[in-house]
C-alpha positions in Angstrom: -86.0 71.4 -60.7 -84.4 70.0 -63.8 -83.0 73.5 -64.5 -81.3 73.7 -61.1 -79.9 70.2 -61.5 -78.5 71.1 -64.9 -76.9 74.3 -63.5 -75.3 72.3 -60.7 -74.0 69.7 -63.1 -72.5 72.4 -65.3 -70.9 74.0 -62.2 -69.4 70.7 -61.1 -68.0 70.0 -64.6 -66.4 73.5 -64.7 -64.6 72.7 -61.4 -63.6 69.2 -62.2 -62.6 69.3 -65.9 -59.4 71.4 -65.3 -58.2 68.7 -62.9 -57.8 66.2 -65.6 -57.8 68.0 -68.9 -55.8 71.1 -68.4 -52.3 70.3 -70.0 -50.6 73.0 -68.0 -51.5 71.3 -64.7 -49.6 68.2 -65.7 -46.4 70.2 -65.7 -46.8 71.3 -62.1 -45.2 69.5 -59.2 -47.3 67.3 -57.0 -47.5 69.8 -54.2 -49.0 72.4 -56.4 -51.5 69.9 -57.9 -52.6 68.9 -54.4 -53.1 72.5 -53.4 -55.2 73.2 -56.5 -57.4 70.2 -55.9 -57.9 71.2 -52.3 -58.9 74.7 -53.4 -61.4 73.3 -55.9 -62.8 70.9 -53.4 -63.4 73.7 -50.9 -65.1 75.8 -53.7 -67.3 72.9 -54.7 -68.4 72.3 -51.1 -69.3 76.0 -50.8 -71.3 75.9 -54.0 -73.2 72.8 -53.1 -74.1 74.3 -49.7 -76.1 77.0 -51.5 -77.9 74.7 -54.0 -81.0 72.4 -53.7 -79.3 69.8 -55.9 -79.8 66.1 -55.2 -77.4 65.1 -52.3 -76.4 61.8 -54.0 -74.9 63.5 -57.0 -72.9 66.0 -55.0 -71.6 63.4 -52.6 -70.3 61.2 -55.4 -68.4 64.1 -56.9 -67.0 65.1 -53.5 -65.9 61.5 -52.7 -64.1 61.2 -56.1 -62.3 64.4 -55.7 -61.3 63.7 -52.1 -59.9 60.3 -53.2 -57.8 61.9 -55.9 -56.4 64.3 -53.3 -55.6 61.5 -50.9 -53.8 59.5 -53.6 -51.7 62.4 -54.7 -50.8 63.3 -51.1 -49.7 59.7 -50.3 -47.6 59.6 -53.5 -45.9 62.8 -52.6 -45.1 61.4 -49.1 -43.7 58.2 -50.6 -41.5 60.2 -53.0 -40.2 62.4 -50.2 -39.3 59.3 -48.1 -37.6 57.6 -51.0 -35.6 60.8 -51.8 -34.5 61.0 -48.1 -33.3 57.4 -48.1 -31.5 57.8 -51.3 -29.7 61.0 -50.0 -28.4 59.0 -47.0 -26.5 56.6 -49.3 -25.7 58.8 -52.3 -22.0 59.7 -52.9 -21.0 63.3 -52.6 -19.0 64.9 -55.5 -17.2 68.2 -54.8 -15.0 70.3 -57.2 -13.2 73.2 -55.7 -9.9 74.9 -54.8 -8.8 71.6 -53.1 -9.3 69.5 -56.2 -11.8 66.9 -57.2 -13.3 64.9 -54.3 -15.7 62.0 -54.2 -16.9 60.6 -50.9 -19.5 58.2 -49.5 -22.5 59.7 -47.8 -21.2 58.9 -44.3 -17.7 60.2 -45.0 -16.0 56.9 -44.2 -14.7 56.5 -47.7 -13.3 59.2 -50.0 -10.9 59.9 -52.8 -9.4 63.2 -53.9 -7.5 64.0 -57.1 -5.0 66.8 -56.8 -2.2 68.4 -58.8 0.7 70.8 -58.6 3.0 72.6 -61.0 6.1 74.6 -60.3 7.7 76.4 -63.2 11.1 78.1 -62.3 13.5 80.5 -63.8 17.1 80.9 -62.6 19.5 83.7 -63.6 23.1 83.7 -62.5 25.5 86.6 -62.4 29.3 86.7 -61.9 30.0 83.1 -62.9 29.8 80.8 -65.9 26.6 79.0 -64.8 24.0 78.9 -67.5 20.6 80.6 -66.9 17.8 78.1 -67.2 14.1 77.4 -67.0 13.1 74.4 -64.8 9.9 72.5 -64.5 10.7 72.0 -60.8 7.6 70.0 -60.0 4.7 68.4 -62.0 2.6 66.2 -59.7 -0.7 64.4 -60.0 -1.7 62.6 -56.9 -4.4 60.5 -55.3 -5.2 60.6 -51.6 -8.1 59.6 -49.5 -9.6 57.3 -46.9 -11.2 53.9 -46.6 -13.2 52.6 -43.7 -12.9 55.8 -41.7 -9.5 55.1 -40.2 -7.2 54.1 -43.1 -5.6 57.0 -45.2 -3.6 56.6 -48.3 -1.5 58.7 -50.7 0.1 58.1 -54.1 2.2 60.9 -55.4 4.2 60.6 -58.7 6.3 63.6 -59.8 7.1 64.3 -63.5 9.3 67.3 -63.0 13.0 67.9 -63.6 12.9 65.7 -66.7 12.4 62.5 -64.7 9.7 60.5 -63.2 9.9 59.5 -59.5 7.4 58.2 -57.0 7.7 60.8 -54.2 5.1 59.3 -51.8 3.2 56.0 -51.7 1.9 55.2 -48.2 -0.9 53.9 -46.1 -1.6 55.3 -42.6 -3.7 53.3 -40.1 -5.0 55.7 -37.5 -7.5 53.9 -35.3 -6.0 55.5 -32.3 -4.6 59.1 -32.2 -1.9 58.1 -29.7 -0.6 55.2 -31.9 -1.0 55.2 -35.7 1.1 53.2 -38.2 2.3 54.4 -41.5 4.1 52.2 -44.0 5.4 52.7 -47.5 7.3 55.5 -49.2 7.3 58.7 -47.1 9.3 61.6 -45.7 11.7 60.6 -42.9 10.9 62.6 -39.8 14.2 64.6 -39.4 14.6 68.1 -40.9 11.9 70.6 -39.9 11.9 72.3 -43.3 11.9 68.9 -45.1 8.6 68.1 -43.3 7.0 71.3 -44.4 4.7 70.8 -47.4 6.5 70.9 -50.7 4.3 73.8 -51.8 4.2 75.6 -48.5 7.8 76.6 -48.1 8.9 80.3 -47.7 11.6 80.1 -50.4 12.0 78.3 -53.6 14.5 75.8 -52.1 15.2 74.6 -48.6 18.3 75.6 -46.6 21.5 73.6 -45.8 20.2 71.7 -42.8 17.8 69.8 -45.0 20.6 68.5 -47.1 22.2 66.7 -44.1 18.9 64.8 -43.6 17.7 61.8 -45.6 15.0 62.4 -48.1 11.9 60.3 -48.8 12.5 56.6 -48.1 10.8 53.3 -47.8 9.9 52.1 -44.3 7.5 51.9 -41.5 6.7 54.6 -38.9 4.8 54.6 -35.6 3.4 58.0 -34.7 1.0 59.5 -32.2 -0.6 62.8 -31.2 -1.8 64.1 -27.8 -3.9 67.1 -26.8 -3.4 69.5 -24.0 -4.7 68.1 -20.7 -8.4 68.3 -20.7 -8.7 68.4 -24.5 -9.0 65.8 -27.2 -6.4 65.2 -29.9 -7.4 65.4 -33.5 -6.0 63.2 -36.3 -3.9 65.6 -38.4 -2.1 63.1 -40.7 1.2 61.3 -40.5 3.1 64.7 -40.2 1.3 66.5 -37.4 1.9 70.2 -36.7 -1.5 70.8 -35.2 -1.7 69.0 -31.8 -0.1 69.8 -28.4 2.5 66.9 -28.5 3.5 64.4 -31.2 6.1 61.7 -31.6 7.4 59.7 -34.6 9.5 56.6 -34.5 10.4 54.8 -37.8 12.7 52.3 -39.5 13.8 52.9 -43.0 16.1 51.5 -45.6 18.5 54.5 -45.2 20.0 56.5 -47.9 22.6 58.8 -46.3 22.6 62.6 -46.3 20.3 64.0 -48.9 19.7 60.5 -50.2 16.9 58.0 -50.9 14.9 60.6 -52.9 14.8 58.7 -56.2 13.8 55.2 -55.3 17.2 54.0 -54.1 17.2 50.4 -53.1 18.8 49.1 -49.9 22.3 47.7 -50.7 22.9 45.9 -47.4 21.0 44.7 -44.3 21.6 48.0 -42.5 18.5 50.0 -41.6 18.1 53.6 -40.5 16.3 54.3 -37.2 14.7 57.7 -36.9 12.8 59.4 -34.0 11.3 62.8 -33.5 9.5 64.7 -30.7 7.5 67.9 -31.3 5.4 70.1 -29.1 3.4 73.3 -28.9 4.1 74.0 -25.2 1.9 77.1 -24.9 -1.0 75.9 -27.1 -4.3 76.9 -25.4 -2.5 78.5 -22.5 -4.0 82.0 -23.1 -0.6 83.5 -23.8 -1.5 84.4 -27.4 1.9 85.6 -28.6 3.4 82.2 -27.6 0.5 80.0 -28.8 2.3 79.5 -32.2 5.6 78.4 -30.7 6.7 74.9 -31.7 9.9 73.2 -30.5 11.3 69.7 -31.1 14.3 67.5 -31.6 14.9 64.6 -34.0 17.7 62.1 -34.5 18.7 59.1 -36.5 21.2 56.2 -36.5 22.4 53.7 -39.0 25.4 51.5 -39.6 26.1 50.9 -43.3 29.0 48.6 -44.1 30.8 49.6 -47.3 27.4 50.6 -48.8 27.5 50.0 -52.5 25.6 53.3 -53.0 28.0 56.3 -53.1 27.4 59.1 -50.7 25.2 61.8 -52.2 26.6 65.1 -53.3 25.5 68.3 -51.6 24.6 71.5 -53.5 23.8 75.2 -53.0 20.3 76.0 -51.9 18.9 78.2 -54.7 21.4 77.7 -57.4 21.3 73.9 -57.0 25.0 73.6 -58.0 27.3 71.0 -56.5 29.5 72.3 -53.6 30.6 68.9 -52.1 31.4 66.3 -54.8 31.8 62.8 -53.2 32.5 61.2 -56.6 36.0 62.7 -56.9 38.5 62.0 -54.2 41.8 63.6 -53.5 43.8 61.0 -55.5 41.4 59.9 -58.2 37.8 59.5 -59.2 36.8 56.6 -56.9 33.4 57.3 -55.2 33.3 57.8 -51.5 31.3 55.1 -49.6 29.6 55.0 -46.3 31.3 52.5 -43.9 30.3 52.6 -40.3 28.2 54.5 -37.7 26.1 57.4 -39.0 24.0 59.4 -36.6 22.2 62.8 -36.8 20.9 65.3 -34.3 18.3 67.9 -35.2 17.1 70.5 -32.7 14.4 72.7 -34.4 11.8 75.3 -33.7 9.3 77.7 -35.2 7.2 80.6 -34.0 4.2 82.3 -35.6 2.2 85.2 -34.3 -0.2 87.1 -36.5 1.8 88.2 -39.6 5.2 87.3 -38.1 7.1 84.0 -38.5 10.4 82.5 -37.5 12.1 79.2 -38.2 15.3 78.0 -36.7 17.1 74.7 -37.3 20.5 73.1 -36.5 21.8 69.8 -37.7 24.8 67.6 -37.0 25.5 64.6 -39.3 28.4 62.3 -38.2 29.2 59.5 -40.7 32.0 57.1 -41.2 33.4 57.3 -44.7 35.9 55.4 -46.7 37.6 56.3 -50.0 40.5 55.7 -52.3 39.7 52.0 -52.5 39.6 51.6 -48.8 42.9 53.4 -48.0 41.3 56.5 -46.4 38.9 56.3 -43.4 37.4 59.2 -41.5 34.5 60.0 -39.1 33.1 63.1 -40.9 31.2 65.6 -38.7 29.2 68.0 -40.9 27.1 70.8 -39.4 24.5 73.2 -40.8 22.1 75.7 -39.5 19.6 78.3 -40.6 17.4 81.2 -39.3 14.5 82.3 -41.3 12.2 85.3 -40.7 9.0 86.2 -42.6 6.3 88.9 -42.5 2.9 89.1 -44.2 2.6 92.7 -45.4 -1.1 92.5 -46.1 -1.9 91.4 -42.5 -3.0 87.7 -43.0 -1.9 85.2 -40.4 1.5 83.7 -41.1 1.7 79.9 -40.9 4.1 76.9 -41.3 1.4 75.5 -43.6 1.2 78.4 -46.1 -0.7 81.7 -46.3 -4.4 82.0 -47.0 -5.3 85.4 -48.6 -8.3 87.2 -47.2 -9.6 87.6 -50.7 -8.2 86.4 -54.1 -6.6 88.8 -56.6 -9.3 90.7 -58.4 -8.3 94.2 -59.7 -11.8 95.0 -60.7 -12.9 94.7 -57.0 -9.7 96.2 -55.6 -8.5 92.9 -54.1 -4.8 92.1 -54.4 -4.2 88.7 -52.6 -1.6 88.4 -49.9 2.1 89.6 -49.9 4.9 88.1 -47.8 8.5 89.2 -47.3 11.2 86.9 -46.1 14.9 86.7 -45.3 17.2 83.8 -44.4 20.7 83.1 -43.4 22.1 79.5 -43.6 25.6 78.0 -43.2 27.2 74.6 -43.9 30.5 73.4 -42.3 32.3 70.4 -43.7 34.6 68.4 -41.4 38.3 69.5 -42.0 39.3 65.8 -41.9 37.5 65.4 -45.3 40.4 67.2 -47.0 43.3 66.2 -44.7 46.2 64.3 -46.1 46.0 60.8 -44.4 48.5 58.1 -45.3 49.4 60.1 -48.5 45.8 60.6 -49.7 42.8 62.8 -49.1 39.2 61.7 -49.0 38.1 64.7 -51.2 39.9 67.1 -53.3 39.7 70.6 -51.6 40.0 72.3 -55.0 36.8 70.6 -56.2 34.7 70.7 -53.0 34.2 73.5 -50.5 34.9 73.3 -46.8 32.4 76.0 -45.8 29.4 77.8 -47.4 27.2 80.6 -46.2 24.2 82.0 -47.9 21.8 84.9 -47.4 18.5 85.0 -49.2 15.7 87.5 -49.5 12.3 86.6 -51.0 9.0 88.1 -52.0 5.9 85.8 -52.2 2.6 86.9 -53.8 -0.3 84.7 -53.0 -2.6 85.5 -55.9 -5.3 83.2 -54.3 -5.4 80.0 -52.4 -4.1 78.1 -55.4 -1.7 80.3 -57.3 1.6 81.6 -55.9 4.3 83.7 -57.5 7.8 83.8 -55.8 10.9 85.8 -56.4 14.2 85.1 -54.5 17.7 86.5 -54.6 20.5 84.5 -53.0 24.2 85.0 -52.6 26.4 82.1 -51.5 30.0 82.6 -50.4 32.5 79.7 -50.2 35.7 78.6 -48.5 37.8 76.4 -50.7 36.5 74.7 -53.8 38.9 76.2 -56.4 42.6 76.3 -57.3 44.6 73.1 -56.8 45.2 70.7 -53.9 48.5 72.4 -53.0 47.1 76.0 -53.6 43.5 75.9 -52.7 41.5 79.1 -53.5 38.0 80.1 -52.6 35.4 79.5 -55.2 33.7 82.7 -56.6 30.5 83.6 -54.8 27.3 82.4 -56.4 24.7 85.0 -57.2 21.3 83.9 -58.4 17.9 85.4 -58.9 15.0 83.0 -59.3 11.3 83.1 -59.8 8.6 80.5 -59.5 5.0 80.3 -60.6 3.1 77.7 -58.6 -0.3 76.2 -59.1 -1.7 73.8 -56.5 -5.2 72.4 -56.2 
């Protein structure tokens, strides 16, 4: 009997000792330890069943082993519950092609750090303009959301040898049909101006954009509506996603092409801007019209001898001055805004598969005074453009940029996306700008042009969703702008080839 008891004891020890003395077991996770204990317990029960050992000894060992298993199982359950609770409140950190993002577990609060760089080259032929390299854009911005319905954006720009605050706004969007944005933002006028600064088809925007105001300080009410039977989605303060949108704002006002560099208001005048936009065939089932968007925008202001001179206008790609408001027909006194100024902007785009079109017309009518108040005119300037593009590699064309099916990888035979584009744009300056009135002219016709037309062709290579290489060629022809006031000649045509390497994340 003693021999059998000794054998049973040795058998129990051989089963139990590994549970507490084997160092390798301590490195296993709790689930594995529990599984091993359960297997040993089962084996022990099987061995005890075939022995005539005293019942009291085997029961004690079994109870001890079962207790250890129960304790480990409960500890594992508690750890899993704690991990699940911690995951519900833990912030989420993401790093990817859209920058660095940190958000709360429920998504109500988030912040994203992004950046963009645009490095340009410009080569001129047939004139005396210097070739140059430009750091067109160098931006580092913060954007995000607090309390689910409050968005913000802060966007400084360090390009072009100067530092400006491009955007700095807060957008309260508790209701899709009525959201409120305040701060520094784009005024809702020119269609191409409202396109993302890194999403455009060409290096530079066409002439209609120059007749619109640029970013300005103010407040804007905007709203979005879905097609009947659907629900609108919040798409930001500039919405090209929903069925119908509106924007109504009040801004300091900066004149044509003005208010881009932090200009301060010089008088009590304010600029009122409104814009309506719609995708009339969105969700209609007519697929080739689904990407049609049409709209109209307008503005009004009434500056009174504004202390800020009217902004000069320039060629699109070459960025050279074509309308110089700082030099009048009888001297060098700057031209000032002095009276009603209104704008009208009908605009549209259409995208279907790889095809894209943009059309835009603008009328800017402004009261100007010059020559120390001796010359007054109501200047009506007009501009328009038509732009066509085609994605050769077959990706969907879009107002918000192209997304390659696969990034450039020559080792895998992937080449990104390729887009071809062409544009025609014209600018007409009111003839009264150069007319002889009471012995003087507002502007010198030998220094400023009365008409400009430009055609542009472009090639865009989307290396991936973050890197883009552009190449544009543009020719601009002028009426006026050379010679003398008595013998005005046409300024020589401007020929420029430009490239851009762009990184955005």
